[in-house]
N, C-alpha and C positions, 0 to 999 in steps of 0.2 A: 252396976259396970255390966246389965242387962241393959239399963234405959241407954248405957253410951252406945251401945250395938244397937238398939231399934233405931236411936235416931241414925247412925250411919245407915241401915235400909232406908229408912222414907227420904235420906237426904241422896241416896243414888237414884230420884229420879232425876237428878242435872247431868246432863251431858260429859264424856271426858272428863272425867275423876280420878284421881290419885289419891288414895288413902294413905294418912301417914298417921298410926295407929300410939299413942306414949301411955298406952293402960299399962297401971303398975301389976295388975292381977284381972286375969281372964278365965279364970275357972269356974265349972258349974256352967258354963255358957255353952256346951258342943250345940244345941239346939240351932239356937240365932248366930254363932257361928256357921254351922254349915248352913243359915239361908242366907247371912251374907254371904258365904262363898258361890251359892248357888245364885242371888241376885246378882253378884259379880259380872258371874258366868254367863249369864243371862242379857247383862247391859253389853258385855265384850261382843256379841252378835248380833244385837240390837242396834247400836252407837257407836259401834267401834271402840269400848272402852282402850284406851292408850294407856300404856306406862312405859318407861322411860328404858334405856339398854342397860344403862346405869344405874343399880340402884333403881329397882320397879318398885319395889312395895320394900317401905324400911320398917321395920316392925319393932320398937323399942319399949325394953320390959316386959316383955310377955310372955307367954309359957307353949312350952312345945306344941301343943294342938294346935293353937294358931298358927305359931313358926309353920309346922308341917301344911293345915291351906294355905298359908299364903304361900309357898313354895309349890306347890302343886299349881295354884293358881298364877303365880308368875310363868309357870313354863306354858299355860294354854293362854294366857294374854298375848306372852309371846310372839305367837302365829299372827296376834290381829292386829301387828299397828300398822296406824294410818292416818289418824288426825292429826291436823296443821297443829293442835297444840291442848292444854291441858289444865283443869283447876285442880286445885291443894283441897283435901275437905281435912284440917287438923279436929281432934278429939282432944279433951282436955280432961283427962282422969279424975282430976281434983273438982271441977264444979258442973261436968258435963256439957260446958257451953261448944258448941260447933262453929268454927268458923272458916271462910272459901276465900282463899286468895289464890289469884291469877299467876301463872307461873309462864315466863314467857322462855320454851326450850324450843330447837329448832327440831322438827319432826322426823320420825326414821330415815324418811328417803331421802332426805336432804344427804345424808351423811352415808350414801349407797350411789351417789352420780360419778360419772368419771371423773369432775373435778375434785371431787373431795377423795376418792381414793388416789389420784394424782399425790394430793397436799397429801395422802399418808403415807404411800411409797415415798415421796422427798423427803420425809421428817427422820427416813430411816437409813437416807444418803449425804444427811448434811455433815459430813469428814470429807467429804470428793465432791467431783463435780463430772459435767460430762466427761469435757476432755479427758482426764484421768482415767475415767473405766475404757474410754474407747482406747486409751495407750496401752492399758492393764490387758483387754482384750487383745490387742494386735502382739504384745510380749507372749503370753499364757494359753491362749485357746485357737489364735489364729493359724498360729503353723499344724496345729495336725485337725483343726473343723474349723477352717475358712467359709464361715454361710457370710461373709463379708467381701463385697467387690471391692478391690484397690481404689477403685474410684471412690467409693461410700467411706472407707477410710482414710482417705487424704483430703476430703473434702470437708466444708467447714461446718463444724458440730455449735449447737446450742453452747454459746457460755456460760449459761445459768440452766437450773433446774427450771424456770419460774418459763424460761422461752421453749423448753421441749413439749412434745405431746406428751401423753398420756401412754400410748404403746411404745414410743422413744424411751420413757422413763423404765416403764417396766423390764423392757430389753434391758438397759442398763444394770438395773437393780438383779435380773437372772445374769447379769455377767460376774458382777458382785458377791453372788451367793455361790455361783461354780468357781471363782478363786478362791472360796474361803476354804481354809483348814484344820480340820479334826483334832480335837485334843486329846493329849493321853491323859485317859483314866487308870489308875492301877494297873499299869503293866500293860492296857491296851488301849486303842483308839474309840473314839465318839465322836458326834458331831457334838458341838458346843450348845450351850442351849439357845445362845440369841441366832444361831444359824437352822437349828430346828424351828424355831420360831420364824425364823424369816421364809424357810421355806413353805410353813403351812400358812403365812399368812400368802404367800406367792398364789398357793393352791388358791385360795381364797377371793383374792384380788382376778385372777383369773375368769374365775364364774361369775363374778358379780359385772364384769365389762364385759363377757361374752352375753350374759339376761340384760345388757343395757346395751348391745346389738353389736358391738365393734369390734372390726374384724378387720387384719390390715396384716401386708408382709412381715413388720414388723413387732407385729400381735404374734403371730407365729412363730416367729424365729425365737421370739421369748420363751414362748411354751416350747417349743425344741431343746433351748438352754435348759430348761428347769424339768424338762425329760432326760436330756442327759444330766443331770447331776444325782437325777435319781438310779440312773444306770452306775454312772461314777461310783454312790456310795452304797449301792448293791440294796437298794431298794424296790427288788424283783417286781411283787405285785403291783406297788403301785407305778411303774416303768412300763408295767403291760397296758394296766390299763390307759395310762398319760399316751402311748405311741398313737392309739386307735384316737383318740382326739384331736390330737397334733394332725393326723391324716384328712381326720374330717374337715378341721379348721382351713387347712391347708385346701381341701375340695372346693370348698363355698367361696374361696376366691372369685375361681373359675366356674365354678357351679350357677350364681347368680350373678354374670356378667351380659351385659347385650351384644358385645362383641364378642370376637373369639382374642384370646389373650394377646398375641402378637400385637394384632393390630390396636388394641385398647391398652397398650402400654407404653411407655415411653424406653428404649434401647437402655438407660441406666437401669429402670424399674425391673426391665424385663430379665436384666442381670442378675440381679439380687433376689429376683423367684425365682430363678435356675437355680441357684446356690442354694435358696430354700429349700428345695424340693431335694437337690442333692444331697444333703443333710438328712432329710426326714429318711429317703430312701436307704441312709447308710445304717441310721441309728434304727429302723425297724427291723431293719435283715439282721441286725447284731443281736436285739432283744429273742427275736424269733430262734435263732442257732442256741442264746444264752438258755434260753427254756424249754429245750427238748424240741422235739420232730413235728410243731404246729405252724404253719407257713405264716408269713410277714402277714400284715395287711395289702401292702404293694401288692403283692407277688400277681403276676398276669398282669402287670399295668402298666401303658406306658409314662414312663417318667421322663419329664413333667406331662399332664396331662393336657388335653385341648391345646396341643402346639401342632400345628400343621403343615407338613412338607417341609422341616427345617433340621440342620445338624441340633441335638440337643445344645451342644458344647459353643457351637460357631458363634453364638450372642456372647461369649466368656471373651473379656477385653486379656487374660492371659492362662491360656486353655493348660499349661504347665502346672496350672495352680495345684495345690497337693489336694484339694477336697474332688473333683472332678476324677484325678487318680484313685483317691479312696471310693469314690462312686462306684469306679470301673473293677475296683478289688471286691467289694460288697456283690456287686452282680456277679461274681465269681462264685463267692462262697454260696449263696442265694444258690445257685444254680446246682454246686454240690449239693447243700441240704436237702436241693430238690431229688434230685436221684440216690441219696442214702436213706431218704426218707418217706419219699412219698411214692413205691411202689403201687399198684392195683393190679385186683384182678386183671387186666385189661394189658398192662403194661409192668410185666416181673424187673425184677433187677439187670441192667443191661450194666455190665461189667463194661463191655468197650466203651459206652459213654463216659464213666467215669473215671477210665486211661485217659479219656481224649481232654478231658476237663482236667484232670491232673497236669499231666503236659501243660495246658491254656497256663494253668496256676502257677506251675512252675518257671515255664517262658517269662510271667510278667513279674514275680518275685525277684528274677535274676537281673530283668532291664530293671527294677528299681534300685537294687542294690548297687548297681552301675551307677545308676543317675544320682543317688543319694551321696552326701559328701561323709566322710571316713567321722564314723561314728557316731551318725546321726539314724542309725537303723531303728534304734529303741524308741525315734520320736516320730515314727511314721506309725499314721494310720492304717495307711494301704500294705505294708508289709504284717504288722499285726492281722489285718483281715487275712491277706491269704497265707500267712502262717497258720491260721486257725480252720482252713480250709483244708491244705493239706495234713492238719495233723488229723482231724474226719476225715481223710480218705485213706492214711494209712492207719488208723487204729483200725477203722471197721475192713481195712484190707487183710488183718490178723486172726479175722472171724469167720467164720465158717458163712457163706454166701448163696445166693439162688436157691432155687427151690427143692434141689437135693442138697443143701449145705454142706459143699464141698468147700474144701480150702483150697481156693485157685491158687490163691499168690501170698500165702501167708509167710513163707521164709523170705521172698523179695519184700513184702510190706512190713516185716520186722524189721530189715535192716534199714529202708526207705525210713520209718520210725522212729529208729535208735538215732541214725542220724539229725532229723530232724529236731529231735528233743534237746541232742547234744549243742545242735544251732541255735536252738530258744537258748538254752543255759549259756550258751557263750553270750548272748545277746546281753543277757540279763544281769550277768554276772558284774557288772561294773558299777548296777544297783546303789551297793550298800558304798559308793564315794560318793553320793550328792545326800546333801541334808534337805529330804524330801517336806519337811516339818516348819522347815521357815525359809525355803523357798518355792516358788510357785515355777518350778519347769514343766517345760513343755510339752510331758506326760501323756499320752493318749490313753484316757481309762480299758478302752480296747485289750491294751498290751494286759491287762490286771487278767482277763479272761483268758487268754493264752499260755497265759503264764499258770493260771491254774489248771488249765487241761493237761499242760504235760505233768505238771507235777503227779496228779488225779490219774494220769495213764502209769506215771511210772511208779506209783503206789501199788496202783493193781499188778503190777506185774513183780514187784516185789514180793507181793504176798502169795505169790505163784511159783514163788524162789528162781524166777528167770535172772540171771546175771546180777547178783546179788549185790555184790560189790560196786560195781559201775553204776547201776540204779541208786543205788544207796548214794554215792555223790552226786548223782544229777540230782537225786530230790533236797538235797542237803542245800544246794546252789537254787533251786527253784523255791524253796519256801522261805529261806532265809530274801530273794528278793520278792517275794507276798508282804515279808514284815518291811522292807524298805519301801515298798507301795503306800503300805496300810498310813502311812503319816498325809499321806495324800489323798488318796484314792478309798474309801473305806473299805470297799467292793473289796480289797485285800483283806482285810480283817474278818469279811465274813466268808472267805474263800477257805482264810487258815483254820477256822473255825471245822468248816464243811468236811477238808481234808483230817483235821483230828478225828472227827465222828467216824470216817474211813480207815484209821491207821490203828495197827495192833500195838498193843504196848508194847511190844517185841521191838518194832521198830523204831517207836516213839524213842524209847529207850537206844537205841543203836543212834540214832540221829542227834541225840543228846552227848552222845558220848566220841571221845578223841576221834578221829577218823582213820588215822595210824593203827588203832587197835581193836577196833571194831571187827567183827565177822557176825554175819548172821545164822553162818553153819550151824 
């Protein structure tokens, strides 16, 4: 065996060599094996030693020590993939002969190019086609997150994946991913293994395409939909990271333009650009609200950037579309968030400003309810965002405010808070009529958070003993709504777990019993 290893060391003068060892026993050869290891490592730096991504080093019938060396070496060599081909060095343990065979294997960079990434995405979309995916988007996503213009939806789309660009294929993949449903597991819900794999692959493809220098409105929208998937399913940390990257990718569309955006884009493209930025701002502001007091990435910026001397929505063909209204609702939500969480030594909490914003949000919400068809309030992103803003304001109003920590409006805020929680409870009480596990209703994931906030507020008031029976009934409805949402958006499952952690056993027991016989007193 020592002679075999020694012959391998001498043969390593060859370039681009892959070792396939078939030795039956490699014991008592640690020294030579170590030399082999260091020689291979040296070879990897000097001659771009290459191993394939699948089965990089195949060791058959050898002991654990060599296996361990092979594994460590494999990790090192994996960082040094580059050459166009390789040779195979086969060692026969019976006679010590060394044979060299040419292997014609595609080099690693070839499988990382946009065409190969496109082929990889298409391989996971074989059960559908572009036209079906756009129809799926129109039914399940567009009513509450319409980042495509009506002209784009009605235009001619590629009939096959082969005729589509890689950014469009990734965009369609994001649509399929966002409309996929979780699976029930042991009484709860989780992502199906296939969908989790799809999600992780999408993140890899984004990084690879980004590294290849690709950027377009479609590419940014694909990233935005995958970011929305993270929000909808409760991937809070991932979503927090992703939104900043989405904003930077969108910025790059104008930062590296030679002309201002309106002059360099066709009218249809400009509409898509505007809608893209509306979607980014909505999601960015929502993620900031969901994660605490830190401001959104886009706060204090013109949305969209570099659009000079024009009405932001004048270019839109359908100004009454849902997304621009949701954009305005998100702006009101961000204003509320600013005044509640960003007072500074030079700008104390401004009660009058918050009151003015509350009036504006209330007027906006009244207008939206009047303009929506009956029983459609549940499916409105605008109402979900405006309700969140009012919940934040009313909850804050029940607490001591200002430098002297006085209860300026606690009584009035409590009354308004109760009315708002009742309003949310009434809106979501119909959720158990729908089977969200089998039918992809156009339910905005933003509804999940407002239900959770209402439930968390109600749980806190139950702990304090405030209006026990009324709050217990509200909490039942809100928790039932979160359970109904979980088969569609996993954030409902996450929020239920957070509520359970903050709910005393006494209240949990009361919630599980017959409403007509339970008292918390």
